[in-house]
PDB file of the backbone (N, CA, C, O) and the ligand in Angstrom, with CONECT records:
HET     ZN  A 101       1
ATOM      1  N   MET A   1      91.507 102.630  97.202  1.00  0.00           N
ATOM      2  CA  MET A   1      92.328 103.908  97.041  1.00  0.00           C
ATOM      3  C   MET A   1      91.439 105.077  96.841  1.00  0.00           C
ATOM      4  O   MET A   1      90.343 104.976  96.289  1.00  0.00           O
ATOM      5  N   GLN A   2      91.877 106.083  97.254  1.00  0.00           N
ATOM      6  CA  GLN A   2      91.151 107.441  97.126  1.00  0.00           C
ATOM      7  C   GLN A   2      90.931 107.731  95.654  1.00  0.00           C
ATOM      8  O   GLN A   2      91.820 107.496  94.835  1.00  0.00           O
ATOM      9  N   THR A   3      89.810 108.218  95.324  1.00  0.00           N
ATOM     10  CA  THR A   3      89.516 108.850  93.966  1.00  0.00           C
ATOM     11  C   THR A   3      89.165 110.296  94.058  1.00  0.00           C
ATOM     12  O   THR A   3      88.922 110.847  95.131  1.00  0.00           O
ATOM     13  N   CYS A   4      89.143 110.939  92.809  1.00  0.00           N
ATOM     14  CA  CYS A   4      88.836 112.361  92.797  1.00  0.00           C
ATOM     15  C   CYS A   4      87.395 112.500  93.099  1.00  0.00           C
ATOM     16  O   CYS A   4      86.592 111.669  92.676  1.00  0.00           O
ATOM     17  N   GLU A   5      87.001 113.599  93.871  1.00  0.00           N
ATOM     18  CA  GLU A   5      85.612 113.659  94.283  1.00  0.00           C
ATOM     19  C   GLU A   5      84.712 114.296  93.131  1.00  0.00           C
ATOM     20  O   GLU A   5      83.483 114.230  93.121  1.00  0.00           O
ATOM     21  N   ASN A   6      85.435 114.876  92.235  1.00  0.00           N
ATOM     22  CA  ASN A   6      84.803 115.502  90.984  1.00  0.00           C
ATOM     23  C   ASN A   6      84.574 114.448  89.988  1.00  0.00           C
ATOM     24  O   ASN A   6      83.414 114.202  89.659  1.00  0.00           O
ATOM     25  N   CYS A   7      85.705 113.701  89.395  1.00  0.00           N
ATOM     26  CA  CYS A   7      85.367 112.822  88.334  1.00  0.00           C
ATOM     27  C   CYS A   7      85.744 111.357  88.607  1.00  0.00           C
ATOM     28  O   CYS A   7      85.890 110.600  87.648  1.00  0.00           O
ATOM     29  N   ASN A   8      85.898 110.949  89.775  1.00  0.00           N
ATOM     30  CA  ASN A   8      86.182 109.598  90.199  1.00  0.00           C
ATOM     31  C   ASN A   8      87.411 108.993  89.647  1.00  0.00           C
ATOM     32  O   ASN A   8      87.497 107.765  89.679  1.00  0.00           O
ATOM     33  N   THR A   9      88.397 109.710  89.134  1.00  0.00           N
ATOM     34  CA  THR A   9      89.634 109.289  88.624  1.00  0.00           C
ATOM     35  C   THR A   9      90.468 108.824  89.895  1.00  0.00           C
ATOM     36  O   THR A   9      90.709 109.625  90.798  1.00  0.00           O
ATOM     37  N   PRO A  10      90.870 107.600  89.933  1.00  0.00           N
ATOM     38  CA  PRO A  10      91.744 107.209  91.125  1.00  0.00           C
ATOM     39  C   PRO A  10      93.099 107.971  91.273  1.00  0.00           C
ATOM     40  O   PRO A  10      93.717 108.333  90.272  1.00  0.00           O
ATOM     41  N   PHE A  11      93.529 108.199  92.484  1.00  0.00           N
ATOM     42  CA  PHE A  11      94.823 108.851  92.593  1.00  0.00           C
ATOM     43  C   PHE A  11      95.712 107.689  92.745  1.00  0.00           C
ATOM     44  O   PHE A  11      95.392 106.680  93.372  1.00  0.00           O
ATOM     45  N   SER A  12      96.885 107.870  92.127  1.00  0.00           N
ATOM     46  CA  SER A  12      97.943 106.783  92.207  1.00  0.00           C
ATOM     47  C   SER A  12      98.514 106.705  93.572  1.00  0.00           C
ATOM     48  O   SER A  12      98.545 107.711  94.281  1.00  0.00           O
ATOM     49  N   TRP A  13      98.961 105.577  93.969  1.00  0.00           N
ATOM     50  CA  TRP A  13      99.766 105.436  95.322  1.00  0.00           C
ATOM     51  C   TRP A  13     100.918 106.490  95.268  1.00  0.00           C
ATOM     52  O   TRP A  13     101.076 107.283  96.196  1.00  0.00           O
ATOM     53  N   GLY A  14     101.662 106.485  94.242  1.00  0.00           N
ATOM     54  CA  GLY A  14     102.736 107.375  94.259  1.00  0.00           C
ATOM     55  C   GLY A  14     102.405 108.758  94.520  1.00  0.00           C
ATOM     56  O   GLY A  14     103.154 109.410  95.248  1.00  0.00           O
ATOM     57  N   LYS A  15     101.319 109.314  93.987  1.00  0.00           N
ATOM     58  CA  LYS A  15     100.858 110.568  94.056  1.00  0.00           C
ATOM     59  C   LYS A  15     100.621 110.916  95.562  1.00  0.00           C
ATOM     60  O   LYS A  15     101.106 111.915  96.093  1.00  0.00           O
ATOM     61  N   ILE A  16      99.850 110.025  96.188  1.00  0.00           N
ATOM     62  CA  ILE A  16      99.568 110.087  97.680  1.00  0.00           C
ATOM     63  C   ILE A  16     100.705 110.075  98.482  1.00  0.00           C
ATOM     64  O   ILE A  16     100.811 110.866  99.420  1.00  0.00           O
ATOM     65  N   TYR A  17     101.666 109.164  98.180  1.00  0.00           N
ATOM     66  CA  TYR A  17     102.825 108.985  98.950  1.00  0.00           C
ATOM     67  C   TYR A  17     103.690 110.263  98.826  1.00  0.00           C
ATOM     68  O   TYR A  17     104.261 110.738  99.808  1.00  0.00           O
ATOM     69  N   GLY A  18     103.766 110.791  97.621  1.00  0.00           N
ATOM     70  CA  GLY A  18     104.470 112.110  97.320  1.00  0.00           C
ATOM     71  C   GLY A  18     103.970 113.221  98.152  1.00  0.00           C
ATOM     72  O   GLY A  18     104.716 114.073  98.634  1.00  0.00           O
ATOM     73  N   SER A  19     102.694 113.194  98.309  1.00  0.00           N
ATOM     74  CA  SER A  19     101.865 114.237  99.154  1.00  0.00           C
ATOM     75  C   SER A  19     102.369 114.156 100.625  1.00  0.00           C
ATOM     76  O   SER A  19     102.496 115.159 101.328  1.00  0.00           O
ATOM     77  N   PHE A  20     102.642 112.910 101.034  1.00  0.00           N
ATOM     78  CA  PHE A  20     103.080 112.776 102.503  1.00  0.00           C
ATOM     79  C   PHE A  20     104.386 113.455 102.607  1.00  0.00           C
ATOM     80  O   PHE A  20     104.652 114.292 103.470  1.00  0.00           O
ATOM     81  N   LEU A  21     105.239 113.024 101.621  1.00  0.00           N
ATOM     82  CA  LEU A  21     106.689 113.475 101.626  1.00  0.00           C
ATOM     83  C   LEU A  21     106.764 115.089 101.736  1.00  0.00           C
ATOM     84  O   LEU A  21     107.573 115.687 102.445  1.00  0.00           O
ATOM     85  N   TRP A  22     105.889 115.627 101.003  1.00  0.00           N
ATOM     86  CA  TRP A  22     105.911 117.190 101.034  1.00  0.00           C
ATOM     87  C   TRP A  22     104.898 117.749 102.000  1.00  0.00           C
ATOM     88  O   TRP A  22     104.100 118.630 101.678  1.00  0.00           O
ATOM     89  N   ASN A  23     104.968 117.150 103.312  1.00  0.00           N
ATOM     90  CA  ASN A  23     104.082 117.674 104.310  1.00  0.00           C
ATOM     91  C   ASN A  23     102.663 117.881 104.011  1.00  0.00           C
ATOM     92  O   ASN A  23     102.065 118.926 104.267  1.00  0.00           O
ATOM     93  N   TYR A  24     102.029 116.614 103.335  1.00  0.00           N
ATOM     94  CA  TYR A  24     100.669 116.567 103.181  1.00  0.00           C
ATOM     95  C   TYR A  24     100.251 117.590 102.019  1.00  0.00           C
ATOM     96  O   TYR A  24      99.158 118.155 102.053  1.00  0.00           O
ATOM     97  N   GLN A  25     101.128 117.788 101.045  1.00  0.00           N
ATOM     98  CA  GLN A  25     100.852 118.758 100.023  1.00  0.00           C
ATOM     99  C   GLN A  25      99.479 118.311  99.226  1.00  0.00           C
ATOM    100  O   GLN A  25      99.235 117.138  98.942  1.00  0.00           O
ATOM    101  N   PRO A  26      98.694 119.326  98.935  1.00  0.00           N
ATOM    102  CA  PRO A  26      97.336 119.043  98.222  1.00  0.00           C
ATOM    103  C   PRO A  26      97.655 118.158  97.013  1.00  0.00           C
ATOM    104  O   PRO A  26      98.793 118.233  96.551  1.00  0.00           O
ATOM    105  N   ILE A  27      96.807 117.366  96.481  1.00  0.00           N
ATOM    106  CA  ILE A  27      96.723 116.562  95.400  1.00  0.00           C
ATOM    107  C   ILE A  27      95.872 117.125  94.287  1.00  0.00           C
ATOM    108  O   ILE A  27      94.685 117.371  94.496  1.00  0.00           O
ATOM    109  N   THR A  28      96.429 117.335  93.124  1.00  0.00           N
ATOM    110  CA  THR A  28      95.720 117.786  92.018  1.00  0.00           C
ATOM    111  C   THR A  28      95.240 116.651  91.230  1.00  0.00           C
ATOM    112  O   THR A  28      96.063 115.776  90.959  1.00  0.00           O
ATOM    113  N   CYS A  29      93.919 116.518  90.781  1.00  0.00           N
ATOM    114  CA  CYS A  29      93.480 115.577  89.946  1.00  0.00           C
ATOM    115  C   CYS A  29      94.196 115.686  88.438  1.00  0.00           C
ATOM    116  O   CYS A  29      94.214 116.777  87.868  1.00  0.00           O
ATOM    117  N   LYS A  30      94.739 114.588  87.869  1.00  0.00           N
ATOM    118  CA  LYS A  30      95.346 114.785  86.529  1.00  0.00           C
ATOM    119  C   LYS A  30      94.283 114.847  85.470  1.00  0.00           C
ATOM    120  O   LYS A  30      94.614 115.213  84.342  1.00  0.00           O
ATOM    121  N   GLU A  31      93.049 114.527  85.723  1.00  0.00           N
ATOM    122  CA  GLU A  31      91.995 114.676  84.593  1.00  0.00           C
ATOM    123  C   GLU A  31      91.283 115.990  84.633  1.00  0.00           C
ATOM    124  O   GLU A  31      91.027 116.610  83.600  1.00  0.00           O
ATOM    125  N   CYS A  32      90.945 116.439  85.900  1.00  0.00           N
ATOM    126  CA  CYS A  32      89.961 117.607  85.995  1.00  0.00           C
ATOM    127  C   CYS A  32      90.665 118.706  86.827  1.00  0.00           C
ATOM    128  O   CYS A  32      90.043 119.732  87.103  1.00  0.00           O
ATOM    129  N   GLN A  33      91.924 118.528  87.230  1.00  0.00           N
ATOM    130  CA  GLN A  33      92.602 119.579  88.004  1.00  0.00           C
ATOM    131  C   GLN A  33      91.960 120.026  89.336  1.00  0.00           C
ATOM    132  O   GLN A  33      92.313 121.075  89.875  1.00  0.00           O
ATOM    133  N   THR A  34      91.060 119.261  89.835  1.00  0.00           N
ATOM    134  CA  THR A  34      90.550 119.567  91.038  1.00  0.00           C
ATOM    135  C   THR A  34      91.636 119.395  92.270  1.00  0.00           C
ATOM    136  O   THR A  34      92.379 118.414  92.322  1.00  0.00           O
ATOM    137  N   ILE A  35      91.652 120.355  93.168  1.00  0.00           N
ATOM    138  CA  ILE A  35      92.531 120.226  94.152  1.00  0.00           C
ATOM    139  C   ILE A  35      91.980 119.648  95.368  1.00  0.00           C
ATOM    140  O   ILE A  35      90.960 120.102  95.886  1.00  0.00           O
ATOM    141  N   HIS A  36      92.685 118.570  95.880  1.00  0.00           N
ATOM    142  CA  HIS A  36      92.321 117.717  97.116  1.00  0.00           C
ATOM    143  C   HIS A  36      93.177 118.041  98.254  1.00  0.00           C
ATOM    144  O   HIS A  36      94.382 118.183  98.044  1.00  0.00           O
ATOM    145  N   LYS A  37      92.687 118.181  99.482  1.00  0.00           N
ATOM    146  CA  LYS A  37      93.468 118.353 100.630  1.00  0.00           C
ATOM    147  C   LYS A  37      93.196 117.245 101.617  1.00  0.00           C
ATOM    148  O   LYS A  37      92.047 116.884 101.868  1.00  0.00           O
ATOM    149  N   ILE A  38      94.232 116.725 102.157  1.00  0.00           N
ATOM    150  CA  ILE A  38      94.154 115.745 103.174  1.00  0.00           C
ATOM    151  C   ILE A  38      93.346 116.150 104.454  1.00  0.00           C
ATOM    152  O   ILE A  38      93.500 117.243 104.998  1.00  0.00           O
ATOM    153  N   THR A  39      92.466 115.184 104.898  1.00  0.00           N
ATOM    154  CA  THR A  39      91.506 115.575 106.112  1.00  0.00           C
ATOM    155  C   THR A  39      92.412 115.403 107.208  1.00  0.00           C
ATOM    156  O   THR A  39      93.383 114.648 107.162  1.00  0.00           O
ATOM    157  N   ILE A  40      92.053 116.197 108.321  1.00  0.00           N
ATOM    158  CA  ILE A  40      92.779 116.080 109.663  1.00  0.00           C
ATOM    159  C   ILE A  40      92.873 114.639 110.184  1.00  0.00           C
ATOM    160  O   ILE A  40      93.921 114.153 110.609  1.00  0.00           O
ATOM    161  N   SER A  41      91.698 113.990 110.119  1.00  0.00           N
ATOM    162  CA  SER A  41      91.717 112.634 110.629  1.00  0.00           C
ATOM    163  C   SER A  41      92.765 111.579 109.838  1.00  0.00           C
ATOM    164  O   SER A  41      93.267 110.610 110.408  1.00  0.00           O
ATOM    165  N   SER A  42      92.981 111.888 108.589  1.00  0.00           N
ATOM    166  CA  SER A  42      93.905 111.192 107.787  1.00  0.00           C
ATOM    167  C   SER A  42      95.328 111.504 108.252  1.00  0.00           C
ATOM    168  O   SER A  42      96.139 110.584 108.135  1.00  0.00           O
ATOM    169  N   ARG A  43      95.725 112.587 108.728  1.00  0.00           N
ATOM    170  CA  ARG A  43      96.832 112.960 109.276  1.00  0.00           C
ATOM    171  C   ARG A  43      97.138 112.019 110.430  1.00  0.00           C
ATOM    172  O   ARG A  43      98.251 111.506 110.543  1.00  0.00           O
ATOM    173  N   PHE A  44      96.138 111.790 111.294  1.00  0.00           N
ATOM    174  CA  PHE A  44      96.239 110.906 112.376  1.00  0.00           C
ATOM    175  C   PHE A  44      96.429 109.510 111.919  1.00  0.00           C
ATOM    176  O   PHE A  44      97.216 108.749 112.480  1.00  0.00           O
ATOM    177  N   VAL A  45      95.683 109.166 110.867  1.00  0.00           N
ATOM    178  CA  VAL A  45      95.901 107.785 110.251  1.00  0.00           C
ATOM    179  C   VAL A  45      97.448 107.601 109.931  1.00  0.00           C
ATOM    180  O   VAL A  45      98.083 106.631 110.345  1.00  0.00           O
ATOM    181  N   PHE A  46      97.966 108.552 109.207  1.00  0.00           N
ATOM    182  CA  PHE A  46      99.294 108.503 108.819  1.00  0.00           C
ATOM    183  C   PHE A  46     100.265 108.270 110.001  1.00  0.00           C
ATOM    184  O   PHE A  46     101.089 107.356 109.975  1.00  0.00           O
ATOM    185  N   VAL A  47     100.144 109.101 111.006  1.00  0.00           N
ATOM    186  CA  VAL A  47     100.971 109.013 112.269  1.00  0.00           C
ATOM    187  C   VAL A  47     100.674 107.657 112.930  1.00  0.00           C
ATOM    188  O   VAL A  47     101.628 107.092 113.465  1.00  0.00           O
ATOM    189  N   SER A  48      99.497 107.079 112.957  1.00  0.00           N
ATOM    190  CA  SER A  48      99.285 105.962 113.689  1.00  0.00           C
ATOM    191  C   SER A  48      99.643 104.722 112.867  1.00  0.00           C
ATOM    192  O   SER A  48      99.465 103.593 113.326  1.00  0.00           O
ATOM    193  N   PHE A  49     100.153 104.943 111.638  1.00  0.00           N
ATOM    194  CA  PHE A  49     100.696 103.785 110.640  1.00  0.00           C
ATOM    195  C   PHE A  49     102.224 103.866 110.878  1.00  0.00           C
ATOM    196  O   PHE A  49     102.932 102.874 110.705  1.00  0.00           O
ATOM    197  N   THR A  50     102.736 105.087 111.286  1.00  0.00           N
ATOM    198  CA  THR A  50     104.332 105.191 111.168  1.00  0.00           C
ATOM    199  C   THR A  50     104.804 105.453 112.560  1.00  0.00           C
ATOM    200  O   THR A  50     105.262 104.568 113.284  1.00  0.00           O
ATOM    201  N   ILE A  51     104.672 106.722 112.909  1.00  0.00           N
ATOM    202  CA  ILE A  51     105.431 107.117 114.292  1.00  0.00           C
ATOM    203  C   ILE A  51     104.840 106.242 115.517  1.00  0.00           C
ATOM    204  O   ILE A  51     105.583 105.785 116.385  1.00  0.00           O
ATOM    205  N   LEU A  52     103.484 106.056 115.514  1.00  0.00           N
ATOM    206  CA  LEU A  52     102.986 105.231 116.659  1.00  0.00           C
ATOM    207  C   LEU A  52     103.528 103.882 116.838  1.00  0.00           C
ATOM    208  O   LEU A  52     104.022 103.554 117.917  1.00  0.00           O
ATOM    209  N   PRO A  53     103.457 103.000 115.737  1.00  0.00           N
ATOM    210  CA  PRO A  53     103.812 101.666 115.860  1.00  0.00           C
ATOM    211  C   PRO A  53     105.476 101.600 116.185  1.00  0.00           C
ATOM    212  O   PRO A  53     105.964 100.777 116.959  1.00  0.00           O
ATOM    213  N   MET A  54     106.176 102.522 115.521  1.00  0.00           N
ATOM    214  CA  MET A  54     107.608 102.700 115.801  1.00  0.00           C
ATOM    215  C   MET A  54     107.815 102.888 117.315  1.00  0.00           C
ATOM    216  O   MET A  54     108.578 102.154 117.943  1.00  0.00           O
ATOM    217  N   LEU A  55     107.163 103.823 117.851  1.00  0.00           N
ATOM    218  CA  LEU A  55     107.421 104.181 119.255  1.00  0.00           C
ATOM    219  C   LEU A  55     107.040 103.052 120.242  1.00  0.00           C
ATOM    220  O   LEU A  55     107.695 102.732 121.234  1.00  0.00           O
ATOM    221  N   ILE A  56     105.899 102.506 119.828  1.00  0.00           N
ATOM    222  CA  ILE A  56     105.262 101.326 120.709  1.00  0.00           C
ATOM    223  C   ILE A  56     106.284 100.208 120.626  1.00  0.00           C
ATOM    224  O   ILE A  56     106.566  99.622 121.671  1.00  0.00           O
ATOM    225  N   PHE A  57     106.883  99.842 119.457  1.00  0.00           N
ATOM    226  CA  PHE A  57     107.838  98.733 119.336  1.00  0.00           C
ATOM    227  C   PHE A  57     109.059  99.205 120.046  1.00  0.00           C
ATOM    228  O   PHE A  57     109.544  98.423 120.864  1.00  0.00           O
ATOM    229  N   GLY A  58     109.671 100.433 119.854  1.00  0.00           N
ATOM    230  CA  GLY A  58     110.751 100.781 120.431  1.00  0.00           C
ATOM    231  C   GLY A  58     110.695 100.865 122.117  1.00  0.00           C
ATOM    232  O   GLY A  58     111.670 100.621 122.828  1.00  0.00           O
ATOM    233  N   HIS A  59     109.594 101.188 122.530  1.00  0.00           N
ATOM    234  CA  HIS A  59     109.548 101.361 123.960  1.00  0.00           C
ATOM    235  C   HIS A  59     109.061  99.976 124.738  1.00  0.00           C
ATOM    236  O   HIS A  59     109.491  99.654 125.846  1.00  0.00           O
ATOM    237  N   PHE A  60     108.196  99.293 124.056  1.00  0.00           N
ATOM    238  CA  PHE A  60     107.520  98.283 124.837  1.00  0.00           C
ATOM    239  C   PHE A  60     107.778  96.894 124.286  1.00  0.00           C
ATOM    240  O   PHE A  60     107.980  95.977 125.082  1.00  0.00           O
ATOM    241  N   LEU A  61     107.785  96.661 122.903  1.00  0.00           N
ATOM    242  CA  LEU A  61     107.868  95.200 122.363  1.00  0.00           C
ATOM    243  C   LEU A  61     109.111  94.757 121.780  1.00  0.00           C
ATOM    244  O   LEU A  61     109.180  93.631 121.288  1.00  0.00           O
ATOM    245  N   SER A  62     110.076  95.522 121.789  1.00  0.00           N
ATOM    246  CA  SER A  62     111.242  95.048 121.158  1.00  0.00           C
ATOM    247  C   SER A  62     111.909  93.989 122.030  1.00  0.00           C
ATOM    248  O   SER A  62     112.185  94.204 123.210  1.00  0.00           O
ATOM    249  N   PRO A  63     112.170  92.775 121.372  1.00  0.00           N
ATOM    250  CA  PRO A  63     112.788  91.703 121.903  1.00  0.00           C
ATOM    251  C   PRO A  63     114.324  91.794 122.021  1.00  0.00           C
ATOM    252  O   PRO A  63     115.027  90.988 122.630  1.00  0.00           O
ATOM    253  N   PHE A  64     114.722  92.825 121.393  1.00  0.00           N
ATOM    254  CA  PHE A  64     116.336  92.929 121.281  1.00  0.00           C
ATOM    255  C   PHE A  64     116.829  93.694 122.405  1.00  0.00           C
ATOM    256  O   PHE A  64     116.106  94.571 122.878  1.00  0.00           O
ATOM    257  N   HIS A  65     118.011  93.459 122.904  1.00  0.00           N
ATOM    258  CA  HIS A  65     118.673  94.246 123.848  1.00  0.00           C
ATOM    259  C   HIS A  65     119.726  95.132 123.281  1.00  0.00           C
ATOM    260  O   HIS A  65     120.492  95.831 123.944  1.00  0.00           O
ATOM    261  N   ASN A  66     119.681  95.020 121.892  1.00  0.00           N
ATOM    262  CA  ASN A  66     120.726  95.904 121.149  1.00  0.00           C
ATOM    263  C   ASN A  66     119.922  97.132 120.659  1.00  0.00           C
ATOM    264  O   ASN A  66     118.931  96.975 119.945  1.00  0.00           O
ATOM    265  N   ILE A  67     120.339  98.320 121.033  1.00  0.00           N
ATOM    266  CA  ILE A  67     119.682  99.515 120.551  1.00  0.00           C
ATOM    267  C   ILE A  67     119.841  99.851 119.115  1.00  0.00           C
ATOM    268  O   ILE A  67     118.970 100.512 118.549  1.00  0.00           O
ATOM    269  N   LEU A  68     120.749  99.496 118.580  1.00  0.00           N
ATOM    270  CA  LEU A  68     120.894  99.599 117.000  1.00  0.00           C
ATOM    271  C   LEU A  68     119.813  98.638 116.298  1.00  0.00           C
ATOM    272  O   LEU A  68     119.025  99.045 115.444  1.00  0.00           O
ATOM    273  N   LEU A  69     119.865  97.457 116.712  1.00  0.00           N
ATOM    274  CA  LEU A  69     118.810  96.455 116.195  1.00  0.00           C
ATOM    275  C   LEU A  69     117.451  96.946 116.374  1.00  0.00           C
ATOM    276  O   LEU A  69     116.674  96.952 115.418  1.00  0.00           O
ATOM    277  N   THR A  70     117.098  97.371 117.560  1.00  0.00           N
ATOM    278  CA  THR A  70     115.694  97.890 117.842  1.00  0.00           C
ATOM    279  C   THR A  70     115.404  99.122 116.987  1.00  0.00           C
ATOM    280  O   THR A  70     114.316  99.294 116.438  1.00  0.00           O
ATOM    281  N   LEU A  71     116.483 100.011 116.897  1.00  0.00           N
ATOM    282  CA  LEU A  71     116.170 101.217 116.145  1.00  0.00           C
ATOM    283  C   LEU A  71     115.946 100.922 114.564  1.00  0.00           C
ATOM    284  O   LEU A  71     115.140 101.537 113.866  1.00  0.00           O
ATOM    285  N   GLY A  72     116.726  99.964 114.156  1.00  0.00           N
ATOM    286  CA  GLY A  72     116.700  99.418 112.724  1.00  0.00           C
ATOM    287  C   GLY A  72     115.307  98.991 112.403  1.00  0.00           C
ATOM    288  O   GLY A  72     114.715  99.455 111.429  1.00  0.00           O
ATOM    289  N   VAL A  73     114.712  98.014 113.299  1.00  0.00           N
ATOM    290  CA  VAL A  73     113.437  97.411 113.140  1.00  0.00           C
ATOM    291  C   VAL A  73     112.379  98.489 113.222  1.00  0.00           C
ATOM    292  O   VAL A  73     111.414  98.525 112.459  1.00  0.00           O
ATOM    293  N   ALA A  74     112.602  99.351 114.173  1.00  0.00           N
ATOM    294  CA  ALA A  74     111.508 100.405 114.319  1.00  0.00           C
ATOM    295  C   ALA A  74     111.340 101.428 113.175  1.00  0.00           C
ATOM    296  O   ALA A  74     110.267 101.975 112.922  1.00  0.00           O
ATOM    297  N   ILE A  75     112.574 101.654 112.458  1.00  0.00           N
ATOM    298  CA  ILE A  75     112.472 102.369 111.295  1.00  0.00           C
ATOM    299  C   ILE A  75     111.903 101.713 110.188  1.00  0.00           C
ATOM    300  O   ILE A  75     111.224 102.316 109.357  1.00  0.00           O
ATOM    301  N   LEU A  76     112.200 100.239 110.123  1.00  0.00           N
ATOM    302  CA  LEU A  76     111.567  99.380 109.125  1.00  0.00           C
ATOM    303  C   LEU A  76     109.962  99.507 109.261  1.00  0.00           C
ATOM    304  O   LEU A  76     109.233  99.702 108.288  1.00  0.00           O
ATOM    305  N   ILE A  77     109.525  99.380 110.524  1.00  0.00           N
ATOM    306  CA  ILE A  77     108.059  99.436 110.766  1.00  0.00           C
ATOM    307  C   ILE A  77     107.541 100.739 110.323  1.00  0.00           C
ATOM    308  O   ILE A  77     106.410 100.803 109.841  1.00  0.00           O
ATOM    309  N   CYS A  78     108.272 101.772 110.447  1.00  0.00           N
ATOM    310  CA  CYS A  78     107.869 103.137 110.175  1.00  0.00           C
ATOM    311  C   CYS A  78     107.682 103.226 108.516  1.00  0.00           C
ATOM    312  O   CYS A  78     106.714 103.774 107.988  1.00  0.00           O
ATOM    313  N   ILE A  79     108.776 102.592 107.787  1.00  0.00           N
ATOM    314  CA  ILE A  79     108.705 102.686 106.378  1.00  0.00           C
ATOM    315  C   ILE A  79     107.533 101.809 105.920  1.00  0.00           C
ATOM    316  O   ILE A  79     106.707 102.235 105.113  1.00  0.00           O
ATOM    317  N   VAL A  80     107.477 100.666 106.409  1.00  0.00           N
ATOM    318  CA  VAL A  80     106.443  99.703 106.033  1.00  0.00           C
ATOM    319  C   VAL A  80     104.937 100.444 106.165  1.00  0.00           C
ATOM    320  O   VAL A  80     104.076 100.455 105.285  1.00  0.00           O
ATOM    321  N   GLY A  81     104.860 100.979 107.327  1.00  0.00           N
ATOM    322  CA  GLY A  81     103.589 101.668 107.716  1.00  0.00           C
ATOM    323  C   GLY A  81     103.334 102.765 106.758  1.00  0.00           C
ATOM    324  O   GLY A  81     102.183 102.921 106.350  1.00  0.00           O
ATOM    325  N   SER A  82     104.320 103.571 106.341  1.00  0.00           N
ATOM    326  CA  SER A  82     104.156 104.754 105.418  1.00  0.00           C
ATOM    327  C   SER A  82     103.646 104.214 104.080  1.00  0.00           C
ATOM    328  O   SER A  82     102.769 104.785 103.432  1.00  0.00           O
ATOM    329  N   LEU A  83     104.278 103.021 103.683  1.00  0.00           N
ATOM    330  CA  LEU A  83     103.940 102.370 102.368  1.00  0.00           C
ATOM    331  C   LEU A  83     102.360 102.015 102.366  1.00  0.00           C
ATOM    332  O   LEU A  83     101.681 102.167 101.351  1.00  0.00           O
ATOM    333  N   LEU A  84     101.875 101.571 103.481  1.00  0.00           N
ATOM    334  CA  LEU A  84     100.514 101.101 103.526  1.00  0.00           C
ATOM    335  C   LEU A  84      99.466 102.391 103.692  1.00  0.00           C
ATOM    336  O   LEU A  84      98.333 102.353 103.213  1.00  0.00           O
ATOM    337  N   ALA A  85      99.914 103.375 104.325  1.00  0.00           N
ATOM    338  CA  ALA A  85      99.182 104.447 104.659  1.00  0.00           C
ATOM    339  C   ALA A  85      98.346 104.967 103.432  1.00  0.00           C
ATOM    340  O   ALA A  85      97.149 105.173 103.631  1.00  0.00           O
ATOM    341  N   PRO A  86      98.842 105.185 102.246  1.00  0.00           N
ATOM    342  CA  PRO A  86      98.111 105.704 101.171  1.00  0.00           C
ATOM    343  C   PRO A  86      96.820 105.059 100.933  1.00  0.00           C
ATOM    344  O   PRO A  86      95.929 105.662 100.334  1.00  0.00           O
ATOM    345  N   TYR A  87      96.651 103.719 101.424  1.00  0.00           N
ATOM    346  CA  TYR A  87      95.428 103.008 101.095  1.00  0.00           C
ATOM    347  C   TYR A  87      94.252 103.402 102.033  1.00  0.00           C
ATOM    348  O   TYR A  87      93.072 103.156 101.782  1.00  0.00           O
ATOM    349  N   PHE A  88      94.690 104.018 103.100  1.00  0.00           N
ATOM    350  CA  PHE A  88      93.703 104.337 104.299  1.00  0.00           C
ATOM    351  C   PHE A  88      93.475 105.795 104.553  1.00  0.00           C
ATOM    352  O   PHE A  88      92.706 106.106 105.462  1.00  0.00           O
ATOM    353  N   VAL A  89      94.071 106.727 103.833  1.00  0.00           N
ATOM    354  CA  VAL A  89      93.713 108.088 103.930  1.00  0.00           C
ATOM    355  C   VAL A  89      92.731 108.737 103.055  1.00  0.00           C
ATOM    356  O   VAL A  89      92.561 108.253 101.936  1.00  0.00           O
ATOM    357  N   THR A  90      92.083 109.735 103.406  1.00  0.00           N
ATOM    358  CA  THR A  90      91.123 110.412 102.565  1.00  0.00           C
ATOM    359  C   THR A  90      91.493 111.794 102.291  1.00  0.00           C
ATOM    360  O   THR A  90      92.080 112.453 103.148  1.00  0.00           O
ATOM    361  N   TYR A  91      91.172 112.302 101.092  1.00  0.00           N
ATOM    362  CA  TYR A  91      91.354 113.660 100.671  1.00  0.00           C
ATOM    363  C   TYR A  91      89.947 114.162 100.398  1.00  0.00           C
ATOM    364  O   TYR A  91      89.069 113.416  99.964  1.00  0.00           O
ATOM    365  N   LYS A  92      89.741 115.561 100.687  1.00  0.00           N
ATOM    366  CA  LYS A  92      88.612 116.238 100.364  1.00  0.00           C
ATOM    367  C   LYS A  92      88.713 117.366  99.279  1.00  0.00           C
ATOM    368  O   LYS A  92      89.680 118.128  99.280  1.00  0.00           O
ATOM    369  N   ARG A  93      87.837 117.453  98.473  1.00  0.00           N
ATOM    370  CA  ARG A  93      87.776 118.524  97.504  1.00  0.00           C
ATOM    371  C   ARG A  93      88.032 119.901  98.235  1.00  0.00           C
ATOM    372  O   ARG A  93      87.427 120.117  99.285  1.00  0.00           O
ATOM    373  N   LYS A  94      88.936 120.873  97.706  1.00  0.00           N
ATOM    374  CA  LYS A  94      89.143 122.152  98.428  1.00  0.00           C
ATOM    375  C   LYS A  94      87.955 122.942  98.168  1.00  0.00           C
ATOM    376  O   LYS A  94      87.846 124.069  98.649  1.00  0.00           O
TER     377      LYS A  94
HETATM  378 ZN    ZN A 101      89.168 114.698  88.827  1.00  0.00          ZN2+
END
């Protein structure tokens, strides 16, 4: 998990997830108030954990002939991907 570049305090999963929800909002360290911004490559990481597997599943891999079922599983993949993404993204000190 990402830590503060200034004081090495780990950022919580919830804090990083919250940052995603607010359009990659910068994260402020709770110990030293240093502001961290998400790196460009991490935005790609997030997309490749969410949108990309969802599209690939929806277009190529779905075993279902039912559009609603396909859509449901695709959304599930997107949600699971977004839950994992905080472990793989990096933030840099501003
Ligand atoms: Zn800090």
